[in-house]
py3Dmol code that shows the C-alpha trace and the ligand (Angstrom):
import py3Dmol

protein = """\
ATOM      1  CA  MET A   1     125.521   6.868  37.852  1.00  0.00           C
ATOM      2  CA  LYS A   2     125.677   3.197  37.031  1.00  0.00           C
ATOM      3  CA  PHE A   3     124.580   2.054  33.569  1.00  0.00           C
ATOM      4  CA  LYS A   4     123.780  -1.345  32.120  1.00  0.00           C
ATOM      5  CA  LEU A   5     125.229  -1.611  28.638  1.00  0.00           C
ATOM      6  CA  ALA A   6     124.373  -3.920  25.744  1.00  0.00           C
ATOM      7  CA  PHE A   7     126.662  -4.192  22.720  1.00  0.00           C
ATOM      8  CA  ILE A   8     124.783  -4.827  19.501  1.00  0.00           C
ATOM      9  CA  GLY A   9     127.706  -5.711  17.269  1.00  0.00           C
ATOM     10  CA  PHE A  10     131.150  -6.630  18.574  1.00  0.00           C
ATOM     11  CA  GLY A  11     133.480  -5.881  15.671  1.00  0.00           C
ATOM     12  CA  THR A  12     136.394  -3.440  15.492  1.00  0.00           C
ATOM     13  CA  VAL A  13     134.480  -0.521  17.013  1.00  0.00           C
ATOM     14  CA  GLY A  14     132.668  -2.510  19.721  1.00  0.00           C
ATOM     15  CA  GLN A  15     135.911  -4.131  20.806  1.00  0.00           C
ATOM     16  CA  GLY A  16     137.638  -0.744  20.664  1.00  0.00           C
ATOM     17  CA  LEU A  17     135.159   0.617  23.205  1.00  0.00           C
ATOM     18  CA  ALA A  18     135.381  -2.559  25.303  1.00  0.00           C
ATOM     19  CA  LYS A  19     139.161  -2.170  25.606  1.00  0.00           C
ATOM     20  CA  ILE A  20     138.814   1.464  26.683  1.00  0.00           C
ATOM     21  CA  LEU A  21     136.110   0.586  29.227  1.00  0.00           C
ATOM     22  CA  VAL A  22     138.284  -2.125  30.776  1.00  0.00           C
ATOM     23  CA  GLU A  23     141.346   0.107  30.876  1.00  0.00           C
ATOM     24  CA  LYS A  24     139.598   3.183  32.259  1.00  0.00           C
ATOM     25  CA  ARG A  25     137.088   1.601  34.657  1.00  0.00           C
ATOM     26  CA  GLU A  26     138.649   3.147  37.775  1.00  0.00           C
ATOM     27  CA  LEU A  27     139.255   6.561  36.224  1.00  0.00           C
ATOM     28  CA  LEU A  28     135.671   6.713  34.909  1.00  0.00           C
ATOM     29  CA  LYS A  29     134.332   5.931  38.357  1.00  0.00           C
ATOM     30  CA  LYS A  30     136.618   8.263  40.248  1.00  0.00           C
ATOM     31  CA  LYS A  31     136.707  11.267  37.948  1.00  0.00           C
ATOM     32  CA  TYR A  32     133.307  11.118  36.232  1.00  0.00           C
ATOM     33  CA  LYS A  33     131.197   9.004  38.630  1.00  0.00           C
ATOM     34  CA  PHE A  34     130.427   6.785  35.667  1.00  0.00           C
ATOM     35  CA  GLU A  35     130.038   3.101  36.430  1.00  0.00           C
ATOM     36  CA  TYR A  36     128.912   0.327  34.138  1.00  0.00           C
ATOM     37  CA  ASP A  37     127.961  -3.311  33.828  1.00  0.00           C
ATOM     38  CA  VAL A  38     127.966  -4.878  30.392  1.00  0.00           C
ATOM     39  CA  VAL A  39     124.886  -7.103  30.487  1.00  0.00           C
ATOM     40  CA  ALA A  40     124.812  -8.294  26.879  1.00  0.00           C
ATOM     41  CA  VAL A  41     126.899  -8.694  23.770  1.00  0.00           C
ATOM     42  CA  SER A  42     125.173  -9.789  20.591  1.00  0.00           C
ATOM     43  CA  ASP A  43     127.002 -10.134  17.308  1.00  0.00           C
ATOM     44  CA  ILE A  44     125.769 -11.854  14.174  1.00  0.00           C
ATOM     45  CA  LYS A  45     129.070 -13.706  13.667  1.00  0.00           C
ATOM     46  CA  LYS A  46     130.407 -14.076  17.212  1.00  0.00           C
ATOM     47  CA  GLY A  47     127.187 -15.089  18.982  1.00  0.00           C
ATOM     48  CA  SER A  48     125.187 -13.654  21.836  1.00  0.00           C
ATOM     49  CA  VAL A  49     125.482 -13.730  25.641  1.00  0.00           C
ATOM     50  CA  TYR A  50     123.189 -12.073  28.168  1.00  0.00           C
ATOM     51  CA  ASN A  51     123.424 -11.917  31.942  1.00  0.00           C
ATOM     52  CA  GLU A  52     121.287  -9.375  33.720  1.00  0.00           C
ATOM     53  CA  ASN A  53     123.864  -9.173  36.509  1.00  0.00           C
ATOM     54  CA  GLY A  54     126.758  -8.339  34.205  1.00  0.00           C
ATOM     55  CA  LEU A  55     129.419 -10.070  32.120  1.00  0.00           C
ATOM     56  CA  ASN A  56     133.190 -10.002  32.420  1.00  0.00           C
ATOM     57  CA  LEU A  57     134.250  -7.750  29.557  1.00  0.00           C
ATOM     58  CA  GLU A  58     137.904  -8.784  29.722  1.00  0.00           C
ATOM     59  CA  LYS A  59     136.924 -12.436  29.305  1.00  0.00           C
ATOM     60  CA  LEU A  60     134.679 -11.602  26.363  1.00  0.00           C
ATOM     61  CA  LEU A  61     137.536  -9.726  24.671  1.00  0.00           C
ATOM     62  CA  GLU A  62     139.878 -12.629  25.311  1.00  0.00           C
ATOM     63  CA  LEU A  63     137.374 -15.187  23.937  1.00  0.00           C
ATOM     64  CA  THR A  64     136.887 -13.059  20.829  1.00  0.00           C
ATOM     65  CA  LYS A  65     140.624 -12.860  20.312  1.00  0.00           C
ATOM     66  CA  GLN A  66     141.189 -16.593  20.853  1.00  0.00           C
ATOM     67  CA  THR A  67     138.171 -18.111  19.112  1.00  0.00           C
ATOM     68  CA  GLY A  68     136.297 -15.388  17.247  1.00  0.00           C
ATOM     69  CA  LYS A  69     133.173 -16.490  19.186  1.00  0.00           C
ATOM     70  CA  ILE A  70     131.684 -15.554  22.552  1.00  0.00           C
ATOM     71  CA  GLU A  71     129.098 -18.268  23.149  1.00  0.00           C
ATOM     72  CA  SER A  72     131.502 -20.457  25.139  1.00  0.00           C
ATOM     73  CA  TYR A  73     131.362 -17.765  27.865  1.00  0.00           C
ATOM     74  CA  GLU A  74     130.866 -19.497  31.206  1.00  0.00           C
ATOM     75  CA  SER A  75     127.416 -18.218  32.149  1.00  0.00           C
ATOM     76  CA  GLY A  76     124.336 -16.365  30.975  1.00  0.00           C
ATOM     77  CA  ILE A  77     121.658 -16.837  28.366  1.00  0.00           C
ATOM     78  CA  LYS A  78     123.027 -17.667  24.929  1.00  0.00           C
ATOM     79  CA  GLY A  79     121.655 -17.228  21.444  1.00  0.00           C
ATOM     80  CA  LEU A  80     119.288 -14.264  21.885  1.00  0.00           C
ATOM     81  CA  SER A  81     118.937 -12.229  18.687  1.00  0.00           C
ATOM     82  CA  SER A  82     119.902  -8.562  18.636  1.00  0.00           C
ATOM     83  CA  LEU A  83     116.255  -7.553  18.739  1.00  0.00           C
ATOM     84  CA  GLU A  84     115.562  -9.867  21.673  1.00  0.00           C
ATOM     85  CA  VAL A  85     118.468  -8.313  23.577  1.00  0.00           C
ATOM     86  CA  ILE A  86     117.229  -4.823  22.736  1.00  0.00           C
ATOM     87  CA  GLU A  87     113.639  -5.505  23.748  1.00  0.00           C
ATOM     88  CA  LYS A  88     113.991  -7.972  26.606  1.00  0.00           C
ATOM     89  CA  SER A  89     117.282  -7.228  28.357  1.00  0.00           C
ATOM     90  CA  ASN A  90     117.588  -4.899  31.339  1.00  0.00           C
ATOM     91  CA  ALA A  91     120.141  -2.690  29.496  1.00  0.00           C
ATOM     92  CA  ASP A  92     119.645   1.073  29.733  1.00  0.00           C
ATOM     93  CA  ILE A  93     122.114   1.969  26.973  1.00  0.00           C
ATOM     94  CA  ILE A  94     122.166   0.152  23.632  1.00  0.00           C
ATOM     95  CA  LEU A  95     125.522   0.480  21.878  1.00  0.00           C
ATOM     96  CA  GLU A  96     124.550   0.050  18.235  1.00  0.00           C
ATOM     97  CA  VAL A  97     127.772  -0.807  16.424  1.00  0.00           C
ATOM     98  CA  THR A  98     126.667  -3.101  13.640  1.00  0.00           C
ATOM     99  CA  TRP A  99     127.824  -2.511  10.058  1.00  0.00           C
ATOM    100  CA  THR A 100     126.832   0.559   8.093  1.00  0.00           C
ATOM    101  CA  ASN A 101     124.302   0.253   5.295  1.00  0.00           C
ATOM    102  CA  ILE A 102     123.503   3.582   3.714  1.00  0.00           C
ATOM    103  CA  GLU A 103     120.855   2.293   1.321  1.00  0.00           C
ATOM    104  CA  THR A 104     118.394   0.905   3.858  1.00  0.00           C
ATOM    105  CA  GLY A 105     120.102   1.656   7.179  1.00  0.00           C
ATOM    106  CA  GLU A 106     119.422  -1.930   8.242  1.00  0.00           C
ATOM    107  CA  PRO A 107     119.743  -3.715  10.546  1.00  0.00           C
ATOM    108  CA  GLY A 108     120.822  -0.676  12.576  1.00  0.00           C
ATOM    109  CA  LEU A 109     117.728   1.384  11.832  1.00  0.00           C
ATOM    110  CA  THR A 110     115.355  -1.231  13.234  1.00  0.00           C
ATOM    111  CA  HIS A 111     117.656  -1.750  16.223  1.00  0.00           C
ATOM    112  CA  MET A 112     117.592   1.975  17.008  1.00  0.00           C
ATOM    113  CA  LYS A 113     113.836   2.389  16.574  1.00  0.00           C
ATOM    114  CA  LYS A 114     113.144  -0.595  18.838  1.00  0.00           C
ATOM    115  CA  ALA A 115     115.633   0.543  21.463  1.00  0.00           C
ATOM    116  CA  LEU A 116     114.393   4.136  21.609  1.00  0.00           C
ATOM    117  CA  GLY A 117     110.778   2.921  21.480  1.00  0.00           C
ATOM    118  CA  SER A 118     111.390   0.680  24.481  1.00  0.00           C
ATOM    119  CA  GLY A 119     112.839   3.567  26.504  1.00  0.00           C
ATOM    120  CA  LYS A 120     116.534   2.748  26.110  1.00  0.00           C
ATOM    121  CA  HIS A 121     119.253   5.282  25.249  1.00  0.00           C
ATOM    122  CA  VAL A 122     121.087   4.639  21.983  1.00  0.00           C
ATOM    123  CA  VAL A 123     124.740   5.438  21.439  1.00  0.00           C
ATOM    124  CA  THR A 124     126.055   4.633  17.989  1.00  0.00           C
ATOM    125  CA  THR A 125     128.775   5.015  15.380  1.00  0.00           C
ATOM    126  CA  ASN A 126     126.505   3.569  12.680  1.00  0.00           C
ATOM    127  CA  LYS A 127     126.224   6.172   9.916  1.00  0.00           C
ATOM    128  CA  GLY A 128     123.491   4.588   7.790  1.00  0.00           C
ATOM    129  CA  PRO A 129     120.495   4.992  10.109  1.00  0.00           C
ATOM    130  CA  ILE A 130     121.505   8.511  11.196  1.00  0.00           C
ATOM    131  CA  ALA A 131     122.095   9.671   7.604  1.00  0.00           C
ATOM    132  CA  LEU A 132     118.787   8.211   6.434  1.00  0.00           C
ATOM    133  CA  ALA A 133     116.492   8.941   9.357  1.00  0.00           C
ATOM    134  CA  TYR A 134     118.030  11.579  11.650  1.00  0.00           C
ATOM    135  CA  HIS A 135     114.859  13.636  12.192  1.00  0.00           C
ATOM    136  CA  GLU A 136     112.607  10.608  12.696  1.00  0.00           C
ATOM    137  CA  LEU A 137     114.997   8.949  15.154  1.00  0.00           C
ATOM    138  CA  MET A 138     115.495  12.163  17.153  1.00  0.00           C
ATOM    139  CA  GLU A 139     111.738  12.564  17.387  1.00  0.00           C
ATOM    140  CA  THR A 140     111.386   8.990  18.656  1.00  0.00           C
ATOM    141  CA  ALA A 141     114.110   9.666  21.229  1.00  0.00           C
ATOM    142  CA  ARG A 142     112.372  12.863  22.379  1.00  0.00           C
ATOM    143  CA  LYS A 143     108.979  11.177  22.654  1.00  0.00           C
ATOM    144  CA  ASN A 144     110.446   8.397  24.759  1.00  0.00           C
ATOM    145  CA  ASN A 145     112.533  10.730  26.883  1.00  0.00           C
ATOM    146  CA  VAL A 146     115.814   9.036  26.049  1.00  0.00           C
ATOM    147  CA  PHE A 147     119.071  10.071  24.387  1.00  0.00           C
ATOM    148  CA  LEU A 148     120.231   9.244  20.877  1.00  0.00           C
ATOM    149  CA  ARG A 149     123.944  10.121  20.571  1.00  0.00           C
ATOM    150  CA  PHE A 150     126.051   9.590  17.469  1.00  0.00           C
ATOM    151  CA  GLU A 151     129.351  11.457  17.858  1.00  0.00           C
ATOM    152  CA  GLY A 152     131.308   8.623  16.221  1.00  0.00           C
ATOM    153  CA  THR A 153     129.388   8.799  12.947  1.00  0.00           C
ATOM    154  CA  VAL A 154     131.522  11.782  11.875  1.00  0.00           C
ATOM    155  CA  LEU A 155     135.320  12.018  12.429  1.00  0.00           C
ATOM    156  CA  SER A 156     135.222   8.968  14.758  1.00  0.00           C
ATOM    157  CA  GLY A 157     136.272  10.121  18.262  1.00  0.00           C
ATOM    158  CA  THR A 158     137.314  13.628  17.216  1.00  0.00           C
ATOM    159  CA  PRO A 159     134.458  15.655  18.709  1.00  0.00           C
ATOM    160  CA  ALA A 160     133.134  17.353  15.568  1.00  0.00           C
ATOM    161  CA  LEU A 161     129.464  16.876  16.463  1.00  0.00           C
ATOM    162  CA  ASN A 162     129.843  17.768  20.118  1.00  0.00           C
ATOM    163  CA  LEU A 163     131.790  20.856  19.063  1.00  0.00           C
ATOM    164  CA  SER A 164     129.165  22.036  16.612  1.00  0.00           C
ATOM    165  CA  LEU A 165     126.032  20.959  18.494  1.00  0.00           C
ATOM    166  CA  GLU A 166     127.044  21.723  22.062  1.00  0.00           C
ATOM    167  CA  ASP A 167     130.101  23.933  22.295  1.00  0.00           C
ATOM    168  CA  LEU A 168     128.993  26.119  19.361  1.00  0.00           C
ATOM    169  CA  ALA A 169     125.362  26.182  20.516  1.00  0.00           C
ATOM    170  CA  GLY A 170     123.853  29.562  19.659  1.00  0.00           C
ATOM    171  CA  ALA A 171     126.201  30.146  16.741  1.00  0.00           C
ATOM    172  CA  TYR A 172     124.645  30.027  13.283  1.00  0.00           C
ATOM    173  CA  VAL A 173     126.563  27.624  11.056  1.00  0.00           C
ATOM    174  CA  LYS A 174     126.551  29.036   7.532  1.00  0.00           C
ATOM    175  CA  SER A 175     128.559  26.256   5.920  1.00  0.00           C
ATOM    176  CA  ILE A 176     130.678  23.220   6.692  1.00  0.00           C
ATOM    177  CA  ARG A 177     133.666  22.068   4.675  1.00  0.00           C
ATOM    178  CA  GLY A 178     136.276  19.425   5.263  1.00  0.00           C
ATOM    179  CA  ILE A 179     137.876  16.021   4.879  1.00  0.00           C
ATOM    180  CA  VAL A 180     135.691  13.379   6.494  1.00  0.00           C
ATOM    181  CA  ASN A 181     137.017  10.080   5.169  1.00  0.00           C
ATOM    182  CA  GLY A 182     140.227   8.607   6.570  1.00  0.00           C
ATOM    183  CA  THR A 183     140.694   5.887   3.962  1.00  0.00           C
ATOM    184  CA  THR A 184     140.635   8.147   0.906  1.00  0.00           C
ATOM    185  CA  ASN A 185     142.776  10.796   2.586  1.00  0.00           C
ATOM    186  CA  TYR A 186     145.293   8.092   3.472  1.00  0.00           C
ATOM    187  CA  ILE A 187     145.277   6.784  -0.122  1.00  0.00           C
ATOM    188  CA  LEU A 188     145.747  10.274  -1.614  1.00  0.00           C
ATOM    189  CA  THR A 189     148.572  11.028   0.833  1.00  0.00           C
ATOM    190  CA  GLN A 190     150.345   7.762  -0.016  1.00  0.00           C
ATOM    191  CA  MET A 191     149.917   8.393  -3.742  1.00  0.00           C
ATOM    192  CA  GLU A 192     151.638  11.737  -3.317  1.00  0.00           C
ATOM    193  CA  LYS A 193     154.590   9.776  -1.893  1.00  0.00           C
ATOM    194  CA  GLY A 194     154.582   7.601  -5.003  1.00  0.00           C
ATOM    195  CA  ALA A 195     152.607   4.523  -3.821  1.00  0.00           C
ATOM    196  CA  THR A 196     149.968   3.146  -6.170  1.00  0.00           C
ATOM    197  CA  TYR A 197     146.240   3.396  -5.541  1.00  0.00           C
ATOM    198  CA  ASP A 198     145.873  -0.407  -5.068  1.00  0.00           C
ATOM    199  CA  GLU A 199     148.792  -0.690  -2.615  1.00  0.00           C
ATOM    200  CA  SER A 200     147.499   2.239  -0.584  1.00  0.00           C
ATOM    201  CA  LEU A 201     143.958   0.882  -0.414  1.00  0.00           C
ATOM    202  CA  LYS A 202     145.238  -2.496   0.778  1.00  0.00           C
ATOM    203  CA  THR A 203     147.252  -0.843   3.565  1.00  0.00           C
ATOM    204  CA  ALA A 204     144.244   1.295   4.566  1.00  0.00           C
ATOM    205  CA  GLN A 205     142.205  -1.910   4.876  1.00  0.00           C
ATOM    206  CA  LYS A 206     144.929  -3.609   6.896  1.00  0.00           C
ATOM    207  CA  LEU A 207     145.134  -0.644   9.275  1.00  0.00           C
ATOM    208  CA  GLY A 208     141.375  -0.847   9.927  1.00  0.00           C
ATOM    209  CA  TYR A 209     140.456   2.501   8.317  1.00  0.00           C
ATOM    210  CA  ALA A 210     138.360   1.184   5.439  1.00  0.00           C
ATOM    211  CA  GLU A 211     134.734   0.104   5.580  1.00  0.00           C
ATOM    212  CA  ALA A 212     133.974  -3.636   5.305  1.00  0.00           C
ATOM    213  CA  ASP A 213     133.151  -2.820   1.672  1.00  0.00           C
ATOM    214  CA  PRO A 214     135.816  -0.246   0.679  1.00  0.00           C
ATOM    215  CA  THR A 215     133.666   0.932  -2.250  1.00  0.00           C
ATOM    216  CA  MET A 216     131.887   2.907   0.449  1.00  0.00           C
ATOM    217  CA  ASP A 217     135.065   4.913   0.964  1.00  0.00           C
ATOM    218  CA  VAL A 218     136.584   5.213  -2.499  1.00  0.00           C
ATOM    219  CA  GLU A 219     133.257   5.898  -4.250  1.00  0.00           C
ATOM    220  CA  ALA A 220     132.550   8.464  -1.511  1.00  0.00           C
ATOM    221  CA  TRP A 221     129.367   6.892  -0.053  1.00  0.00           C
ATOM    222  CA  ASP A 222     130.868   7.104   3.445  1.00  0.00           C
ATOM    223  CA  PRO A 223     131.644  10.853   3.249  1.00  0.00           C
ATOM    224  CA  VAL A 224     128.222  11.384   1.667  1.00  0.00           C
ATOM    225  CA  ALA A 225     126.631   9.781   4.744  1.00  0.00           C
ATOM    226  CA  LYS A 226     128.745  11.977   7.033  1.00  0.00           C
ATOM    227  CA  ILE A 227     128.011  15.273   5.294  1.00  0.00           C
ATOM    228  CA  THR A 228     124.299  14.342   5.269  1.00  0.00           C
ATOM    229  CA  ILE A 229     124.442  13.856   9.032  1.00  0.00           C
ATOM    230  CA  LEU A 230     126.213  17.200   9.480  1.00  0.00           C
ATOM    231  CA  ALA A 231     123.799  19.013   7.152  1.00  0.00           C
ATOM    232  CA  ASN A 232     120.748  17.675   8.978  1.00  0.00           C
ATOM    233  CA  ALA A 233     121.992  17.747  12.570  1.00  0.00           C
ATOM    234  CA  VAL A 234     124.086  20.934  12.553  1.00  0.00           C
ATOM    235  CA  MET A 235     122.479  23.036   9.786  1.00  0.00           C
ATOM    236  CA  GLU A 236     118.851  21.966  10.259  1.00  0.00           C
ATOM    237  CA  GLY A 237     118.813  20.539   6.740  1.00  0.00           C
ATOM    238  CA  ASN A 238     116.471  17.871   5.508  1.00  0.00           C
ATOM    239  CA  ILE A 239     118.473  15.943   2.956  1.00  0.00           C
ATOM    240  CA  LYS A 240     119.050  12.259   2.207  1.00  0.00           C
ATOM    241  CA  PRO A 241     122.336  10.721   1.018  1.00  0.00           C
ATOM    242  CA  LYS A 242     120.876  10.437  -2.502  1.00  0.00           C
ATOM    243  CA  ASP A 243     120.479  14.243  -2.634  1.00  0.00           C
ATOM    244  CA  VAL A 244     124.229  14.768  -2.231  1.00  0.00           C
ATOM    245  CA  GLU A 245     126.295  15.273  -5.381  1.00  0.00           C
ATOM    246  CA  ARG A 246     128.955  12.554  -5.234  1.00  0.00           C
ATOM    247  CA  GLU A 247     132.263  11.801  -6.937  1.00  0.00           C
ATOM    248  CA  GLY A 248     134.838   9.339  -5.562  1.00  0.00           C
ATOM    249  CA  ILE A 249     138.592   8.994  -6.069  1.00  0.00           C
ATOM    250  CA  THR A 250     138.806   5.777  -8.139  1.00  0.00           C
ATOM    251  CA  HIS A 251     139.624   7.668 -11.327  1.00  0.00           C
ATOM    252  CA  ILE A 252     142.468   9.703  -9.766  1.00  0.00           C
ATOM    253  CA  SER A 253     145.843   8.613 -11.179  1.00  0.00           C
ATOM    254  CA  LEU A 254     149.373   9.058  -9.852  1.00  0.00           C
ATOM    255  CA  GLU A 255     149.798  11.502 -12.709  1.00  0.00           C
ATOM    256  CA  ASP A 256     146.854  13.632 -11.515  1.00  0.00           C
ATOM    257  CA  VAL A 257     148.348  13.724  -8.015  1.00  0.00           C
ATOM    258  CA  LYS A 258     151.758  14.711  -9.378  1.00  0.00           C
ATOM    259  CA  LYS A 259     150.288  17.366 -11.668  1.00  0.00           C
ATOM    260  CA  ALA A 260     148.452  18.951  -8.734  1.00  0.00           C
ATOM    261  CA  LYS A 261     151.683  18.915  -6.711  1.00  0.00           C
ATOM    262  CA  ASP A 262     153.529  20.683  -9.540  1.00  0.00           C
ATOM    263  CA  GLU A 263     150.819  23.370  -9.428  1.00  0.00           C
ATOM    264  CA  GLY A 264     151.417  23.848  -5.683  1.00  0.00           C
ATOM    265  CA  LYS A 265     148.194  22.018  -4.804  1.00  0.00           C
ATOM    266  CA  ARG A 266     147.007  18.729  -3.314  1.00  0.00           C
ATOM    267  CA  ILE A 267     144.054  16.613  -4.369  1.00  0.00           C
ATOM    268  CA  LYS A 268     141.684  16.125  -1.446  1.00  0.00           C
ATOM    269  CA  LEU A 269     138.260  14.527  -1.230  1.00  0.00           C
ATOM    270  CA  ILE A 270     136.272  17.500   0.025  1.00  0.00           C
ATOM    271  CA  ALA A 271     132.851  17.257   1.643  1.00  0.00           C
ATOM    272  CA  LYS A 272     130.795  20.415   1.999  1.00  0.00           C
ATOM    273  CA  ALA A 273     127.353  21.616   2.990  1.00  0.00           C
ATOM    274  CA  TRP A 274     126.061  25.129   2.355  1.00  0.00           C
ATOM    275  CA  ARG A 275     122.840  27.139   2.362  1.00  0.00           C
ATOM    276  CA  GLU A 276     121.107  28.081  -0.882  1.00  0.00           C
ATOM    277  CA  ASN A 277     117.614  29.629  -1.185  1.00  0.00           C
ATOM    278  CA  ASN A 278     116.611  28.507   2.309  1.00  0.00           C
ATOM    279  CA  GLU A 279     117.763  24.970   1.649  1.00  0.00           C
ATOM    280  CA  VAL A 280     120.848  23.079   2.738  1.00  0.00           C
ATOM    281  CA  LYS A 281     122.815  21.465  -0.094  1.00  0.00           C
ATOM    282  CA  ALA A 282     125.808  19.132   0.048  1.00  0.00           C
ATOM    283  CA  LYS A 283     128.489  17.740  -2.210  1.00  0.00           C
ATOM    284  CA  VAL A 284     131.489  15.401  -1.989  1.00  0.00           C
ATOM    285  CA  SER A 285     134.145  15.444  -4.699  1.00  0.00           C
ATOM    286  CA  PRO A 286     137.917  15.544  -5.211  1.00  0.00           C
ATOM    287  CA  GLU A 287     139.288  19.088  -5.396  1.00  0.00           C
ATOM    288  CA  LYS A 288     142.712  20.551  -6.073  1.00  0.00           C
ATOM    289  CA  VAL A 289     143.326  22.422  -2.832  1.00  0.00           C
ATOM    290  CA  PRO A 290     146.026  25.158  -2.728  1.00  0.00           C
ATOM    291  CA  LEU A 291     148.736  24.791  -0.083  1.00  0.00           C
ATOM    292  CA  THR A 292     147.510  28.022   1.519  1.00  0.00           C
ATOM    293  CA  ASP A 293     144.364  26.128   2.592  1.00  0.00           C
ATOM    294  CA  VAL A 294     144.620  24.330   5.949  1.00  0.00           C
ATOM    295  CA  LEU A 295     142.891  21.278   4.430  1.00  0.00           C
ATOM    296  CA  ALA A 296     145.858  20.730   2.085  1.00  0.00           C
ATOM    297  CA  HIS A 297     147.956  19.910   5.154  1.00  0.00           C
ATOM    298  CA  ILE A 298     145.697  17.235   6.589  1.00  0.00           C
ATOM    299  CA  GLY A 299     147.479  13.974   5.748  1.00  0.00           C
ATOM    300  CA  GLY A 300     146.937  10.222   6.237  1.00  0.00           C
ATOM    301  CA  PRO A 301     143.826   9.042   8.079  1.00  0.00           C
ATOM    302  CA  ILE A 302     143.476  12.421   9.795  1.00  0.00           C
ATOM    303  CA  ASN A 303     140.296  14.380   9.103  1.00  0.00           C
ATOM    304  CA  ALA A 304     139.324  18.027   9.520  1.00  0.00           C
ATOM    305  CA  LEU A 305     136.173  20.111   9.448  1.00  0.00           C
ATOM    306  CA  THR A 306     135.704  23.862   9.285  1.00  0.00           C
ATOM    307  CA  PHE A 307     132.444  25.347  10.548  1.00  0.00           C
ATOM    308  CA  GLU A 308     131.769  28.803   9.142  1.00  0.00           C
ATOM    309  CA  THR A 309     129.826  30.633  11.852  1.00  0.00           C
ATOM    310  CA  ASP A 310     128.230  34.055  12.262  1.00  0.00           C
ATOM    311  CA  VAL A 311     129.801  34.908  15.608  1.00  0.00           C
ATOM    312  CA  LEU A 312     133.277  33.350  15.419  1.00  0.00           C
ATOM    313  CA  GLY A 313     134.040  33.166  11.728  1.00  0.00           C
ATOM    314  CA  ASP A 314     135.732  29.877  10.877  1.00  0.00           C
ATOM    315  CA  VAL A 315     136.245  27.240  13.559  1.00  0.00           C
ATOM    316  CA  THR A 316     138.291  24.213  12.495  1.00  0.00           C
ATOM    317  CA  ILE A 317     138.708  20.872  14.219  1.00  0.00           C
ATOM    318  CA  VAL A 318     141.412  18.370  13.225  1.00  0.00           C
ATOM    319  CA  GLY A 319     141.859  14.808  14.445  1.00  0.00           C
ATOM    320  CA  PRO A 320     141.704  11.098  13.697  1.00  0.00           C
ATOM    321  CA  GLY A 321     138.806  10.141  11.454  1.00  0.00           C
ATOM    322  CA  ALA A 322     138.925   6.351  11.560  1.00  0.00           C
ATOM    323  CA  GLY A 323     140.070   3.360  13.618  1.00  0.00           C
ATOM    324  CA  GLY A 324     138.572   1.012  16.224  1.00  0.00           C
ATOM    325  CA  ILE A 325     139.881   2.704  19.358  1.00  0.00           C
ATOM    326  CA  GLU A 326     139.165   6.172  17.930  1.00  0.00           C
ATOM    327  CA  ALA A 327     135.550   5.283  17.104  1.00  0.00           C
ATOM    328  CA  GLY A 328     135.238   3.345  20.372  1.00  0.00           C
ATOM    329  CA  TYR A 329     136.202   6.492  22.234  1.00  0.00           C
ATOM    330  CA  ALA A 330     133.342   8.393  20.561  1.00  0.00           C
ATOM    331  CA  LEU A 331     130.914   5.952  22.197  1.00  0.00           C
ATOM    332  CA  LEU A 332     132.515   6.553  25.578  1.00  0.00           C
ATOM    333  CA  SER A 333     132.346  10.334  25.218  1.00  0.00           C
ATOM    334  CA  ASP A 334     128.641  10.044  24.339  1.00  0.00           C
ATOM    335  CA  MET A 335     127.977   7.871  27.383  1.00  0.00           C
ATOM    336  CA  LEU A 336     129.794  10.361  29.593  1.00  0.00           C
ATOM    337  CA  ALA A 337     127.595  13.117  28.142  1.00  0.00           C
ATOM    338  CA  ILE A 338     124.474  11.111  29.030  1.00  0.00           C
ATOM    339  CA  ASN A 339     125.919  10.553  32.495  1.00  0.00           C
ATOM    340  CA  ARG A 340     126.482  14.316  32.867  1.00  0.00           C
ATOM    341  CA  TYR A 341     123.008  15.288  31.685  1.00  0.00           C
ATOM    342  CA  LEU A 342     121.229  12.728  33.863  1.00  0.00           C
ATOM    343  CA  SER A 343     123.307  13.602  36.918  1.00  0.00           C
ATOM    344  CA  GLU A 344     122.353  17.274  36.542  1.00  0.00           C
ATOM    345  CA  MET A 345     118.603  16.539  36.364  1.00  0.00           C
TER     346      MET A 345
END
"""
ligand_1 = """\
8
HSE
N 135.918 4.073 6.595
C 135.782 5.260 7.356
C 136.899 6.217 6.995
C 135.808 4.906 8.815
O 137.846 5.793 6.327
O 136.830 7.389 7.323
C 135.381 5.996 9.747
O 134.064 6.391 9.545
"""
view = py3Dmol.view(width=600, height=400)
view.addModel(protein, "pdb")
view.setStyle({"model": 0}, {"cartoon": {"style": "trace"}})
view.addModel(ligand_1, "xyz")
view.setStyle({"model": 1}, {"stick": {}})
view.zoomTo()
view.show()
C-alpha cells in the first residue's frame, strides 16, 4: 500500500524515522509492499511545509541539519499550524512526535484527538497522551475505524508492546516488571564505574537519551508514564500517572551504589505493575537487585521487561530503550503493522 505521511514534530525522533525511511525506501517497497510520500512536516521551531504531492525527505533532513529550519524548502504551502496540517492535509497517517507532557498531554493529546476524529491513523512515540488518555483515545480510534499505534512509548523500538499485545495475545499477564528508562539506567551504570551523578547525566543528555527536561527521567516521571501505559494497555488497568507510587534516583549517592555492590547487588530503577483485589497497581522506585536477577545485568541505556503470564511463565524482552533512531524505528514498525492489517482486509 502507499501511505501519505505527515510529521507533527521533527526533532530527534522524527528525524530518526526520516533517516530510516530514506535509507530503507527500496527494501520497504520490495519486501513489505510499503510505499510512502511525506506530504507535510510541521514543527513548532523548524517551521511547516505541506505539499499534497509529496516532499523530498532527504532535502528536508539536509535543510534541518544546515539551518535548523525547513521553511526555505523550494515548494509547497508554508506556515500551516500542526492542527491545520492534521485537519486539512491529505495525509492518512499522522506521526505525532512532539514533546512529551505528562501533566496535560498537550499539545499531543489534542493532535491525536483531531487526527483520529478526522479519520487519520495516528502513530506516536509521545508518552503523555497515551499515559493520560489511553482508553479514550482507543475508543476514538475504534469509532473512526482507524489505528492508534504507540510502540515507541515504551522501550523505544524494542517491541515490548507488540510482544505483549500481539505475540502474547491470549496469555493472561499477571504482572510486569522491568527497567524502562534508559537515562537513569545509564547514570546508575556509570556511577557503578565511579563516575559522578552529574557527569553521567550530562553524558546521557549528550547521547540523546534524556528527555528535553531531564527531571522527567531522574525523578521517574518518564518511567511512571511508561508503566501506566503498560498497566492500561496490557493489563486492562485504568490508572493515571498520578496513581503510580514514584521515587526517582536523585538522592542515590556513589556510596549507596558501592554499598549495594559490596552486598552483591545493583541499584536499579524498577517499574512494576501488578494485580491486587481486581485492580491494577503500579510503582516505580530504586531497588537493590541481587545479581541472580536478570535485571541486575541490564546496563547502560538498555531496558528490559518481564511479563509474568499464565501460559508461559516469565517472558523477558531486552533491548535499547532510548535514542532517536531506536524510537524512529518504533514508528516504522507500527506503520508496517498498519500496512499488514490493511493489506489483509
Ligand atoms: N528519556 C527516555 C529514556 C527516552 O531515557 O528512557 C525514551 O523514552
